[in-house]
C-alpha positions in Angstrom: 148.9 41.4 116.9 150.7 43.2 114.4 149.0 46.2 112.5 149.8 47.5 109.0 148.5 50.3 107.2 146.7 49.6 103.7 148.2 53.0 102.4 151.9 51.4 103.1 151.0 47.7 102.6 153.4 47.6 99.5 156.4 49.4 101.0 159.4 47.6 101.6 159.3 48.0 105.1 155.6 46.4 105.4 156.7 43.8 103.2 159.5 42.9 105.4 157.3 43.0 108.7 154.8 40.6 106.9 157.6 38.2 105.7 158.5 37.8 109.4 155.1 37.4 110.4 154.5 34.7 107.4 157.9 33.3 107.0 157.0 29.8 108.6 153.6 29.5 106.8 152.3 28.7 103.5 150.8 32.3 103.2 147.6 34.1 104.5 143.9 33.3 105.7 141.8 36.2 105.3 138.5 37.9 106.0 137.5 41.5 105.1 134.9 43.7 106.4 134.0 46.4 108.8 133.5 44.3 111.8 131.9 46.8 113.8 130.9 44.8 117.2 132.3 42.1 116.3 128.7 40.1 116.4 128.1 36.9 116.5 127.9 36.9 112.4 131.2 37.8 112.2 132.3 35.3 114.6 131.3 32.7 112.0 133.8 34.3 109.5 136.5 34.6 112.1 136.2 30.7 113.1 136.3 29.8 109.2 139.6 31.7 108.9 141.1 30.6 112.0 140.1 27.1 111.0 141.6 27.2 107.5 144.7 28.8 109.1 145.3 25.8 111.0 144.5 23.1 108.6 146.3 24.7 105.8 149.2 26.1 107.7 148.2 29.8 107.1 148.9 33.2 109.1 145.3 34.6 110.0 144.5 38.3 109.5 141.9 40.8 109.1 141.4 43.4 106.5 139.2 46.1 108.1 138.8 49.9 108.2 139.8 52.7 110.6 136.2 53.8 110.2 133.1 52.5 109.0 132.6 53.3 105.2 128.9 53.9 106.3 129.7 56.6 108.7 131.8 58.4 105.7 129.2 57.7 103.2 126.1 58.9 105.2 127.7 61.4 107.8 124.5 63.4 108.6 122.3 60.2 108.9 124.6 57.6 110.6 123.6 56.6 114.2 127.0 55.7 115.4 129.5 52.7 115.6 128.8 49.7 117.8 132.6 49.5 118.9 135.6 51.8 118.5 138.8 50.9 116.5 140.3 50.2 119.7 137.8 48.1 121.1 138.0 46.1 117.7 141.6 45.6 117.7 141.7 44.3 121.2 138.6 41.6 120.2 140.7 40.5 117.0 144.0 40.0 119.0 142.1 37.9 121.8 140.6 35.8 119.1 143.9 34.9 117.9 144.7 36.7 114.8 148.5 37.6 114.1 147.8 40.7 112.0 145.4 43.5 110.6 145.6 45.6 108.0 143.6 48.9 108.4 142.1 50.7 105.4 141.5 54.7 105.5 138.5 54.8 103.4 139.4 57.9 100.8 138.2 58.7 97.4 141.3 57.1 95.9 140.6 53.7 97.4 136.9 54.1 96.8 137.8 54.4 92.9 140.0 50.9 93.2 138.1 48.1 91.2 137.5 45.0 93.1 139.7 43.0 91.0 142.8 44.9 91.8 142.1 44.8 95.5 141.9 41.3 95.3 145.2 41.1 93.3 147.0 43.2 95.9 145.8 40.8 98.6 147.2 37.8 96.6 150.7 39.0 95.8 151.5 41.7 98.4 149.5 40.0 101.7 150.1 36.3 100.1 146.6 35.6 100.4 146.0 31.9 100.2 142.4 31.7 102.1 139.2 34.2 102.1 135.8 34.0 103.7 133.3 36.7 103.5 129.6 37.2 104.0 127.1 36.2 101.6 126.4 40.0 100.8 130.0 41.1 100.6 131.1 43.2 97.8 134.0 45.4 97.3 135.7 47.7 94.6 134.2 50.7 92.5 130.5 50.8 92.4 130.7 47.6 94.1 131.9 45.7 91.1 133.2 42.5 92.6 131.0 40.0 94.7 131.2 36.2 95.3 130.9 35.2 91.9 133.8 37.3 91.1 135.8 36.2 93.7 135.1 32.5 93.0 136.5 33.0 89.6 139.5 34.8 90.9 140.0 32.0 93.4 140.5 29.4 90.9 142.6 31.7 88.8 144.9 32.8 91.0 145.1 29.7 93.5 143.5 30.6 96.8 140.2 29.0 98.4 137.4 31.0 99.0 134.4 30.4 101.2 131.3 32.6 101.7 129.9 31.9 104.8 125.9 32.1 105.3 124.0 34.5 107.4 123.3 33.7 110.8 119.7 34.8 112.6 119.2 35.4 116.5 115.7 35.2 117.6 114.4 35.3 113.9 116.6 38.5 113.2 119.4 38.9 111.0 122.5 39.5 113.1 124.1 42.5 111.5 125.9 45.8 113.1 122.5 47.6 112.1 120.3 45.4 114.3 122.9 45.7 117.4 122.8 49.7 116.7 118.7 49.5 116.9 119.1 47.2 120.1 121.4 49.9 121.9 119.4 52.6 120.9 116.3 51.3 122.4 118.4 50.3 125.3 117.6 46.6 125.0 120.9 45.6 126.0 119.7 41.8 126.5 119.1 41.7 122.9 122.3 43.4 121.9 124.4 40.7 124.2 122.4 37.8 122.0 123.3 39.4 118.9 126.9 40.4 119.8 127.9 37.2 121.8 129.2 39.5 124.5 127.9 42.4 126.5 127.7 45.9 125.0 130.8 48.2 125.6 131.0 51.7 125.5 134.6 52.9 124.9 135.4 55.5 127.9 138.6 56.8 126.2 136.6 58.2 123.1 135.1 61.4 124.6 136.5 63.9 126.4 135.3 63.6 130.5 135.0 66.6 132.5 135.8 65.8 136.1 133.3 66.8 139.1 133.7 66.4 142.8 130.7 63.6 142.3 130.3 62.6 138.9 132.2 62.7 135.4 130.4 64.0 132.3 131.0 64.0 128.2 129.1 65.9 125.8 126.8 63.3 123.7 127.8 64.3 120.5 131.5 63.6 121.4 130.7 59.8 121.0 131.7 57.8 117.9 129.7 55.1 119.2 125.9 54.5 119.6 124.4 55.8 122.9 121.1 54.4 124.0 118.2 56.6 124.7 117.6 59.3 127.3 117.5 57.4 130.6 119.2 56.4 134.1 120.8 53.2 133.8 122.8 50.5 136.1 126.4 50.0 134.8 129.8 48.5 135.3 132.9 50.2 134.7 135.7 48.0 133.6 139.2 49.4 135.2 142.8 49.0 133.9 143.6 46.9 136.9 140.8 44.5 135.7 138.5 45.3 138.8 135.0 46.4 138.3 133.1 49.3 139.8 129.4 49.5 139.7 127.8 52.9 138.9 124.7 54.9 137.2 124.6 56.3 134.0 122.7 59.2 133.3 121.8 59.9 129.5 120.2 62.9 128.2 120.0 64.6 124.5 123.0 66.7 125.6 125.3 64.7 127.7 126.3 61.3 129.3 127.1 61.2 133.0 128.8 58.8 135.3 127.4 58.9 138.9 128.6 56.6 141.5 126.6 54.1 143.4 125.2 54.7 146.8 127.9 55.4 149.3 131.1 54.7 147.0 133.2 57.2 144.7 133.7 57.1 141.2 137.3 55.9 140.5 140.0 58.1 138.8 139.3 58.6 134.7 142.4 57.6 133.9 142.1 54.2 135.2 138.8 53.5 133.4 138.8 51.4 130.2 134.8 50.5 129.3 131.3 51.2 130.4 128.9 47.9 130.1 125.3 48.8 130.7 123.0 46.7 132.6 120.7 44.4 131.0 117.3 45.5 130.4 
């Protein structure tokens, strides 16, 4: 999967790279969002884009953010991300997307009206199909939603779908619902909402090495971390093997401890942590 940056999306180099990806297609099929998880609600959008790309001979792509806009706007009260950018990009690639465009949310980007944003997608990314969620809005002061995009689609000649919201156990599936489940250590609910187990990216914090355990400052995680306690967990290693460990979470730190009669693998071999179901 090819990665592009929004700030350089209109440069000749990026345009040439996009042309190489899309030259055998009629254009691109896109979805837009933070996709923190990604969760089962996002999966409905992904399926719509991939189905449209197949039916309409389009190259499937994702427009997303390097960091959640919510984390930037509400930095002091933001509980943390469900996933890291690395985990999200891996999920997009495995799902079958050809490319992703990463937006660094800035004051300049925040001042862009929605019509200009959609216009760039049509003219620069060759968008011929767009799927978003029912509550999607974009642009300065959220000036553009489904009604405005629908009108633009008729004018600019792209197909537009607003995909309905999905519920699980009566709960609206959202990144916020996943955060609440993880924070309360309900990993079973988190897995049902996500459609896959919750993973903690091992490579985000700086781990200190002890003879027996690995430890990181809790505040160094960009992801949500469950409430204090001791949890069974699995370490997913870069060689595709798995190691069973215990995770001790306090208000100050997160510690990985080996299971009985075992040793922890070297930290450079660890990719992610999966907490045991509760």
